[in-house]
RODO-2510 file (C-alpha; in nm, 4 decimals, decimal comma):
residues 416
     n   res          X          Y          Z
     1     m    -0,3101    -1,3713    -1,9115
     2     a    -0,4997    -1,6034    -1,6612
     3     i    -0,4617    -1,9690    -1,7485
     4     a    -0,5991    -2,1569    -2,0008
     5     d    -0,4444    -2,4881    -1,9832
     6     v    -0,4347    -2,5919    -1,6030
     7     a    -0,1716    -2,9229    -1,6284
     8     e     0,0763    -2,7175    -1,8261
     9     y     0,0834    -2,4353    -1,6214
    10     a     0,1328    -2,7318    -1,3263
    11     h     0,4006    -2,8841    -1,5708
    12     l     0,2086    -3,2030    -1,5502
    13     s     0,1181    -3,5114    -1,7284
    14     a    -0,2348    -3,6268    -1,8406
    15     a    -0,0574    -3,9701    -1,6419
    16     d     0,0468    -3,6560    -1,3424
    17     v    -0,2981    -3,5332    -1,3391
    18     e    -0,5051    -3,8710    -1,2640
    19     a    -0,3063    -4,0333    -1,0356
    20     l    -0,2876    -3,6738    -0,7951
    21     a    -0,6692    -3,7517    -0,8172
    22     v    -0,7089    -4,0669    -0,6961
    23     e    -0,4591    -4,0038    -0,3707
    24     l    -0,6633    -3,6810    -0,3531
    25     h    -0,9850    -3,9552    -0,3891
    26     a    -0,8547    -4,1751    -0,0974
    27     i    -0,8433    -3,8841     0,1140
    28     r    -1,1730    -3,7704     0,0620
    29     l    -1,2298    -4,1450     0,1390
    30     d    -1,0946    -4,2389     0,4387
    31     i    -1,2505    -3,9353     0,6239
    32     e    -1,6187    -4,0508     0,5115
    33     v    -1,5731    -4,3723     0,6038
    34     s    -1,4113    -4,2090     0,9543
    35     r    -1,6441    -3,9745     1,0691
    36     g    -1,8563    -4,0774     1,3636
    37     e    -1,9214    -4,0160     1,6925
    38     k    -1,6094    -3,7490     1,7536
    39     d    -1,7352    -3,5461     1,5187
    40     r    -2,1097    -3,5442     1,5993
    41     i    -2,0293    -3,4306     1,9182
    42     y    -1,7796    -3,1753     1,7826
    43     i    -2,1216    -3,0042     1,5804
    44     l    -2,3598    -3,0230     1,8314
    45     r    -2,0350    -2,8628     2,1669
    46     t    -1,9783    -2,6064     1,8194
    47     i    -2,3729    -2,4766     1,8139
    48     a    -2,4195    -2,5336     2,2150
    49     i    -2,1011    -2,3174     2,2714
    50     q    -2,2261    -2,0396     1,9997
    51     r    -2,5196    -2,0124     2,1330
    52     c    -2,4801    -1,9109     2,5190
    53     l    -2,1484    -1,6688     2,3720
    54     d    -2,4381    -1,5225     2,1867
    55     l    -2,6478    -1,5386     2,5048
    56     a    -2,4310    -1,4279     2,7554
    57     a    -2,2852    -1,1085     2,5292
    58     r    -2,6499    -0,9591     2,4799
    59     v    -2,7095    -0,9994     2,8653
    60     v    -2,3803    -0,8108     2,9602
    61     i    -2,5003    -0,5640     2,6994
    62     g    -2,8415    -0,4979     2,7965
    63     a    -2,7718    -0,5363     3,2189
    64     g    -2,3227    -0,4206     3,2747
    65     r    -2,3294    -0,0816     3,3186
    66     s    -1,9824    -0,0152     3,2902
    67     r    -1,7922     0,0490     2,9607
    68     t    -1,5593    -0,2438     3,0070
    69     g    -1,8285    -0,5286     3,0638
    70     w    -2,0270    -0,3181     2,7574
    71     v    -1,6638    -0,3128     2,5387
    72     l    -1,6523    -0,7125     2,6131
    73     g    -2,0133    -0,7996     2,5800
    74     t    -1,9973    -0,6481     2,2230
    75     l    -1,6848    -0,8230     2,1671
    76     a    -1,8371    -1,1641     2,2234
    77     l    -2,1919    -1,0824     2,0144
    78     a    -1,8921    -1,0045     1,7177
    79     a    -1,7135    -1,3876     1,8155
    80     a    -2,0322    -1,5508     1,8664
    81     k    -2,1747    -1,3853     1,4571
    82     s    -1,8376    -1,4534     1,3584
    83     i    -1,8439    -1,8329     1,4711
    84     e    -2,2330    -1,8695     1,3462
    85     n    -2,1737    -1,7356     0,9743
    86     m    -1,8470    -1,9493     0,9264
    87     e    -1,8481    -2,2771     1,1636
    88     l    -2,2128    -2,2994     1,1346
    89     g    -2,4019    -2,1362     0,8384
    90     h    -2,0809    -2,1661     0,6009
    91     n    -1,9539    -2,5109     0,6854
    92     i    -2,3378    -2,6760     0,7464
    93     g    -2,4627    -2,4526     0,4120
    94     h    -2,2261    -2,7050     0,1983
    95     g    -2,4050    -3,0315     0,3149
    96     q    -2,0509    -3,0858     0,5659
    97     w    -2,3103    -3,2801     0,7876
    98     d    -2,5734    -3,3473     0,5742
    99     w    -2,4528    -3,7299     0,6897
   100     m    -2,5880    -3,7478     1,0402
   101     n    -2,9122    -3,7083     0,9134
   102     d    -3,0418    -3,4637     1,2021
   103     p    -3,3648    -3,1983     1,0667
   104     e    -3,1908    -2,9244     1,1857
   105     i    -2,7853    -2,9432     1,1485
   106     h    -2,8582    -3,0035     0,7840
   107     s    -2,7683    -2,8178     0,4350
   108     t    -3,1644    -2,7342     0,3545
   109     t    -3,2735    -2,6381     0,6778
   110     w    -3,0238    -2,4363     0,8917
   111     e    -3,0464    -2,0495     0,8380
   112     w    -2,7586    -1,7998     0,9263
   113     d    -2,7869    -1,5392     1,1503
   114     m    -2,7376    -1,2336     0,8937
   115     v    -2,9740    -1,0631     0,6116
   116     g    -2,9032    -1,3327     0,3263
   117     l    -3,1040    -1,5721     0,3034
   118     s    -2,9351    -1,9468     0,3379
   119     s    -3,1073    -2,0971    -0,0328
   120     q    -3,0103    -1,8355    -0,2170
   121     w    -2,6566    -1,8748    -0,1076
   122     r    -2,6592    -2,2192    -0,1733
   123     y    -2,6815    -2,1896    -0,5362
   124     s    -2,4728    -1,8447    -0,5954
   125     h    -2,1712    -1,9818    -0,3727
   126     n    -2,2341    -2,4019    -0,3759
   127     y    -2,1859    -2,3704    -0,7506
   128     r    -2,1972    -2,0891    -0,9353
   129     h    -1,8430    -2,0376    -0,7111
   130     h    -1,7146    -2,4303    -0,5812
   131     v    -1,7795    -2,5736    -0,9153
   132     f    -1,5988    -2,2391    -1,1387
   133     t    -1,3891    -2,1116    -0,9076
   134     n    -1,1675    -1,7631    -1,0091
   135     v    -1,2752    -1,8355    -1,3086
   136     v    -1,2945    -1,5066    -1,5071
   137     g    -1,6042    -1,4115    -1,6413
   138     v    -1,7866    -1,7332    -1,4529
   139     d    -1,7118    -1,6964    -1,1207
   140     d    -1,9492    -1,3750    -1,0476
   141     d    -1,7392    -1,3931    -0,6591
   142     l    -1,3675    -1,2403    -0,8292
   143     g    -1,4899    -0,9584    -0,7629
   144     y    -1,7951    -0,9580    -0,6559
   145     g    -1,8579    -0,7617    -0,9872
   146     v    -1,7321    -0,4385    -0,7782
   147     l    -1,3835    -0,5184    -0,7632
   148     r    -1,0530    -0,5685    -1,0221
   149     v    -0,8318    -0,8606    -0,8920
   150     t    -0,7351    -0,9415    -1,2329
   151     r    -0,5789    -0,8489    -1,4924
   152     d    -0,8096    -1,0452    -1,6835
   153     q    -1,0732    -0,7796    -1,5956
   154     p    -1,1214    -0,5128    -1,8948
   155     w    -1,0223    -0,2128    -1,7291
   156     k    -1,3153     0,0603    -1,6382
   157     p    -1,2763     0,4513    -1,5441
   158     s    -1,5348     0,2881    -1,2449
   159     n    -1,2783     0,1393    -1,0967
   160     l    -1,0571     0,4055    -0,9544
   161     l    -1,2727     0,4192    -0,7258
   162     q    -1,2664     0,0514    -0,6432
   163     p    -1,0303     0,1288    -0,3126
   164     l    -1,3227     0,3603    -0,2006
   165     r    -1,5576     0,0188    -0,3062
   166     h    -1,3076    -0,2454    -0,0902
   167     l    -1,4072    -0,0452     0,2067
   168     l    -1,7780    -0,0400     0,2057
   169     l    -1,8065    -0,3915     0,0358
   170     a    -1,6124    -0,4841     0,4054
   171     v    -1,7963    -0,3119     0,5650
   172     t    -2,1958    -0,4193     0,4783
   173     f    -2,0452    -0,7537     0,3896
   174     e    -2,3992    -0,9320     0,4524
   175     s    -2,5403    -0,7291     0,2688
   176     g    -2,3337    -0,6903    -0,0029
   177     i    -2,3368    -1,1308    -0,0050
   178     a    -2,6854    -1,1134     0,0215
   179     l    -2,7473    -0,8967    -0,3144
   180     h    -2,4855    -1,0799    -0,4455
   181     d    -2,6998    -1,4507    -0,4082
   182     l    -2,9717    -1,2079    -0,5341
   183     y    -2,8298    -1,0996    -0,8561
   184     s    -2,7394    -1,4519    -0,8934
   185     e    -3,1004    -1,6090    -0,8543
   186     h    -3,2461    -1,3774    -1,0776
   187     e    -2,9987    -1,4805    -1,3579
   188     r    -3,0699    -1,8166    -1,3518
   189     a    -3,4840    -1,7627    -1,2767
   190     g    -3,7518    -1,8088    -1,5908
   191     t    -3,9390    -1,5209    -1,5671
   192     d    -4,0444    -1,1800    -1,4166
   193     a    -4,2520    -1,3900    -1,1782
   194     e    -3,9921    -1,6068    -1,0155
   195     k    -3,7613    -1,3392    -0,9783
   196     s    -4,0394    -1,1098    -0,8297
   197     a    -3,9879    -1,4069    -0,5408
   198     h    -3,6472    -1,4576    -0,4837
   199     t    -3,6976    -1,0165    -0,3745
   200     r    -4,0033    -1,0162    -0,1697
   201     a    -3,8060    -1,3191     0,0016
   202     l    -3,4629    -1,1639     0,0625
   203     l    -3,6884    -0,8911     0,1842
   204     r    -3,8406    -1,0458     0,4879
   205     k    -3,5133    -1,1820     0,5410
   206     i    -3,3812    -0,8230     0,5638
   207     a    -3,6510    -0,7155     0,7717
   208     r    -3,7061    -1,0178     1,0057
   209     q    -3,3242    -0,9455     1,0936
   210     a    -3,2828    -0,5770     1,1412
   211     g    -3,5929    -0,6526     1,3625
   212     k    -3,3971    -0,8963     1,5455
   213     d    -3,0917    -0,6513     1,6192
   214     y    -3,1876    -0,3049     1,5064
   215     l    -3,5897    -0,3245     1,7030
   216     l    -3,6457    -0,6216     1,9504
   217     f    -3,2951    -0,6520     2,1503
   218     p    -3,2777    -0,2627     2,1963
   219     a    -3,6493    -0,2446     2,3683
   220     l    -3,5622    -0,5109     2,5267
   221     g    -3,2736    -0,3273     2,6746
   222     g    -3,5560    -0,0926     2,8565
   223     r    -3,3293     0,2082     2,9090
   224     r    -2,9653     0,0825     2,7721
   225     w    -3,1678     0,0534     2,4218
   226     r    -2,8911     0,3490     2,2680
   227     r    -2,5677     0,1063     2,4097
   228     v    -2,7889    -0,2408     2,2707
   229     l    -2,9121    -0,0512     2,0102
   230     f    -2,5014     0,0430     1,8935
   231     g    -2,3393    -0,2957     2,0068
   232     n    -2,5909    -0,4887     1,7947
   233     a    -2,4522    -0,3232     1,5108
   234     l    -2,1209    -0,2758     1,6329
   235     a    -2,0391    -0,6609     1,7054
   236     n    -2,2291    -0,6434     1,2942
   237     l    -1,9532    -0,5050     1,1375
   238     l    -1,6797    -0,6250     1,2761
   239     r    -1,8239    -0,9673     1,1907
   240     n    -1,7891    -0,7865     0,8433
   241     l    -1,4832    -0,6885     0,8482
   242     w    -1,3082    -1,0356     1,0509
   243     a    -1,5579    -1,2005     0,7239
   244     y    -1,4096    -1,0094     0,4626
   245     a    -1,0669    -1,0685     0,5039
   246     v    -1,0903    -1,3877     0,5395
   247     i    -1,2577    -1,4660     0,2428
   248     c    -1,0487    -1,2042     0,0751
   249     c    -0,7207    -1,4073     0,1258
   250     g    -0,9045    -1,6999     0,0087
   251     h    -0,9043    -1,6183    -0,3338
   252     f    -0,8181    -1,2269    -0,4784
   253     a    -0,4222    -1,2497    -0,2883
   254     d    -0,1180    -1,3521    -0,4488
   255     g    -0,1080    -1,7776    -0,5865
   256     a    -0,4640    -1,8077    -0,5807
   257     e    -0,4271    -1,8284    -0,9477
   258     k    -0,7332    -1,7106    -1,1949
   259     f    -0,8325    -1,9369    -1,5443
   260     t    -0,9801    -1,8137    -1,8719
   261     p    -1,3299    -2,0135    -1,9863
   262     d    -1,0876    -2,2592    -2,1979
   263     a    -1,0371    -2,4466    -1,9278
   264     l    -1,2921    -2,5806    -1,9238
   265     e    -1,4080    -2,7027    -2,1551
   266     g    -1,3858    -3,0724    -2,1267
   267     e    -1,2608    -3,0799    -1,7909
   268     t    -1,2404    -3,4026    -1,6065
   269     k    -1,3000    -3,4237    -1,2449
   270     p    -0,8561    -3,4505    -1,1586
   271     q    -0,8840    -3,1503    -1,3579
   272     w    -1,1064    -2,9866    -1,1382
   273     y    -0,8861    -3,1343    -0,8763
   274     l    -0,5896    -2,9321    -0,9671
   275     r    -0,7739    -2,6348    -1,0540
   276     q    -0,8922    -2,6334    -0,7069
   277     m    -0,5150    -2,6440    -0,5765
   278     l    -0,4058    -2,3493    -0,7954
   279     g    -0,6779    -2,1010    -0,7909
   280     s    -0,7022    -2,0882    -0,4120
   281     a    -0,4869    -1,9926    -0,1010
   282     n    -0,4871    -2,0799     0,2737
   283     f    -0,3320    -1,8926     0,5432
   284     r    -0,1594    -1,9769     0,8525
   285     a    -0,3755    -2,0066     1,2087
   286     g    -0,3220    -2,1970     1,4954
   287     p    -0,6327    -2,3793     1,6502
   288     v    -0,8224    -2,0716     1,8090
   289     m    -0,7998    -1,8897     1,4895
   290     a    -0,8636    -2,1532     1,2249
   291     f    -1,1845    -2,1381     1,5118
   292     m    -1,2359    -1,8723     1,4349
   293     s    -1,3117    -1,8638     1,0591
   294     g    -1,5234    -2,1331     1,0210
   295     n    -1,1399    -2,3710     0,9369
   296     l    -1,1717    -2,1030     0,5710
   297     c    -0,7758    -2,0586     0,6418
   298     y    -0,7450    -2,4503     0,4516
   299     q    -0,8931    -2,2712     0,1659
   300     i    -0,7587    -2,5153    -0,0737
   301     e    -0,9372    -2,8258     0,1599
   302     h    -1,1670    -2,6783     0,1598
   303     h    -1,2331    -2,5889    -0,1466
   304     l    -1,0840    -2,9808    -0,2795
   305     f    -1,3616    -3,1111    -0,0552
   306     p    -1,6314    -2,8715     0,0756
   307     d    -1,9058    -3,1354     0,1945
   308     l    -1,6084    -3,2923     0,4587
   309     p    -1,6338    -3,1803     0,8095
   310     s    -1,4051    -2,8556     0,8426
   311     n    -1,2593    -2,9756     1,1853
   312     r    -1,0791    -3,2934     0,9859
   313     y    -0,9706    -3,0098     0,7422
   314     a    -0,6149    -2,9155     0,9740
   315     q    -0,5855    -3,3208     0,9135
   316     i    -0,6708    -3,3089     0,5513
   317     a    -0,4217    -3,0286     0,5003
   318     q    -0,1343    -3,2762     0,6133
   319     r    -0,1642    -3,5286     0,3654
   320     v    -0,2003    -3,2010     0,0774
   321     q     0,0972    -3,0699     0,1407
   322     a     0,2249    -3,3844     0,0874
   323     l     0,0582    -3,4668    -0,2275
   324     c     0,1664    -3,0812    -0,3687
   325     a     0,5531    -3,1565    -0,2626
   326     k     0,5269    -3,4646    -0,4822
   327     y     0,4057    -3,3256    -0,6809
   328     d     0,6120    -3,0292    -0,7507
   329     l     0,2512    -2,7908    -0,7286
   330     p     0,2609    -2,4769    -0,5043
   331     y     0,0603    -2,4564    -0,1449
   332     t    -0,0245    -2,1459    -0,1500
   333     t    -0,0690    -1,9716     0,2248
   334     g     0,2006    -1,7071     0,4949
   335     p     0,0435    -1,5441     0,7937
   336     l    -0,3209    -1,3858     0,7671
   337     a    -0,1955    -1,0132     0,8047
   338     y     0,0570    -1,0457     0,4445
   339     q    -0,1984    -1,2598     0,2844
   340     y    -0,4279    -0,9404     0,2976
   341     l    -0,1723    -0,6990     0,2119
   342     l    -0,0834    -0,8521    -0,0867
   343     t    -0,4568    -0,8593    -0,1892
   344     l    -0,4526    -0,4722    -0,0698
   345     r    -0,2145    -0,4029    -0,2948
   346     t    -0,3695    -0,5882    -0,5872
   347     i    -0,6610    -0,3897    -0,5055
   348     i    -0,5266    -0,0637    -0,4882
   349     k    -0,2507    -0,1724    -0,8117
   350     l    -0,5825    -0,2465    -1,0757
   351     a    -0,7993     0,0278    -0,9559
   352     l    -0,5283     0,2165    -1,2373
   353     p    -0,5511     0,1737    -1,6318
   354     d    -0,2837    -0,1565    -1,6759
   355     r    -0,0784     0,1329    -1,9257
   356     f    -0,0151     0,2791    -1,5843
   357     l     0,1111    -0,0651    -1,4090
   358     r     0,5330    -0,1421    -1,4402
   359     a     0,5037    -0,5406    -1,4976
   360     t     0,3086    -0,6696    -1,7629
   361     s     0,1000    -0,9348    -1,7279
   362     d     0,3223    -1,1631    -1,7840
   363     d     0,5071    -1,1322    -1,4290
   364     a     0,2299    -0,9242    -1,2314
   365     p     0,1868    -1,1250    -0,9438
   366     e    -0,1531    -1,2149    -0,9036
   367     t    -0,1488    -1,3151    -1,2725
   368     a    -0,0434    -1,6238    -1,3840
   369     s    -0,0260    -1,7710    -1,7500
   370     e     0,0814    -2,1151    -1,8878
   371     d     0,1744    -1,8603    -2,1033
   372     r     0,4793    -1,6390    -1,9204
   373     f     0,6621    -2,0457    -1,9514
   374     g     0,6690    -2,0240    -2,3356
   375     s     0,8354    -1,5729    -2,3046
   376     l     1,0407    -1,6780    -2,1049
   377     m     1,1981    -1,9254    -2,3024
   378     t     1,2887    -1,7874    -2,5685
   379     r     1,4895    -1,5978    -2,3144
   380     p     1,9184    -1,6010    -2,4604
   381     g     2,0707    -1,8486    -2,2963
   382     l     1,7613    -2,0702    -2,2088
   383     g     1,8333    -2,1668    -2,6332
   384     g     2,0439    -2,4583    -2,5761
   385     a     1,8823    -2,5902    -2,2228
   386     n     1,6336    -2,9174    -2,2280
   387     p     1,3361    -2,8005    -2,3491
   388     i     1,1135    -3,0067    -2,0675
   389     a     1,3833    -3,0087    -1,8028
   390     c     1,3975    -2,6079    -1,8238
   391     r     1,0170    -2,5289    -1,8037
   392     r     0,9438    -2,6706    -1,4383
   393     g     1,2709    -2,5523    -1,3277
   394     l     1,0959    -2,2180    -1,5164
   395     a     0,7467    -2,3477    -1,2964
   396     t     0,8705    -2,3876    -0,9642
   397     a     1,1174    -2,0873    -1,0229
   398     i     0,8379    -1,8601    -1,1541
   399     r     0,6072    -1,9317    -0,8134
   400     r     0,7763    -1,9179    -0,5814
   401     n     0,8737    -1,5522    -0,7272
   402     q     1,2363    -1,5843    -0,8637
   403     r     1,1523    -1,4169    -1,2513
   404     h     1,3438    -1,3831    -1,5307
   405     p     1,6054    -1,6317    -1,4958
   406     s     1,9122    -1,6210    -1,7478
   407     s     1,9635    -1,9131    -1,7788
   408     c     1,7756    -2,2595    -1,7353
   409     r     2,0461    -2,3643    -1,5309
   410     r     2,0646    -2,0937    -1,2638
   411     v     1,7121    -2,1745    -1,2416
   412     a     1,7720    -2,4576    -1,1612
   413     a     2,0375    -2,3697    -0,8580
   414     s     1,7200    -2,1447    -0,7036
   415     a     1,4781    -2,4187    -0,7335
   416     r     1,7058    -2,6526    -0,4866
***
């Protein structure tokens, strides 16, 4: 059901895949050689803005007398936490600013404002997720072990609860990520002592984080400790919901394809590039929303170049879109609300066993495979068509949700 042969699904020859990789590598080199003072000013300014916003929000929450002030302070604190987690913690943790050789703004030293440990996240996210993106049974981020987001994941009776799991994961997203990262560390640990050390390290981080938000700052609020405590809790909740929505839209929406482990066999860097392009999805955003999402509205560009500065993704996106058009590849994007609703539809639908679903594994919107083309080629009316041209037309039409054409001519017409 999932894609096993990425190049075949993308209807590209080996030479096409190599040529695509050359052009993508040229984009990387152009950005690397042009990194400089403007980029350094951007990240320093972002850190300053985030810290000032965080401080101002806490002052307003603790010292303000009106309900309106408390609401504004809480929203500002949620924004500050979102910026820290997504535009700073996530992107610095990817090594996007390591080229500056700044000991503070470095992937090995930055500790973000959430209960999870940056060091544990880097292995789970940078390696397990980014190297094996959306490979069923290999990428643990594919449903985070609690959500069934593709029919390639076997249905279990517990999946009936996944709409509720989806809500709980969104509300407690920072804790879910922390436990997810710990699980990855336990898997690669060689001894029980190493596992215990990872667990103790996470518990210490949780204690520090909870102590800061739910003990220290409420205590500094004096008689207003309740409003400070509630404001901090609500800001964390809003940050969790926003981060969860952004991540879901980048990986679980229709068009973010899934892959079988067979796709990894003998995979080259050009083939890896192609898998990242097919396995990620964007959402449309203006400059403010892009900044608030850590520029992860450009999830395709991020997966192609996870260690390039996030403030360059809008520039990179223009060139990646042009390449997608040149090589007849999908560039999956759409409004944030629409992408999230597609994800929600998949989560609710796949809570049920496959026998209760109308679409088959070959034409469900959340599922794709190179086998789909073969099954359509056997339909009446396609036998006399040029197989290569028809296959390209079918691939284009299918990815544009124009399914089950009755003839290759009609597919080609719809593709035009």
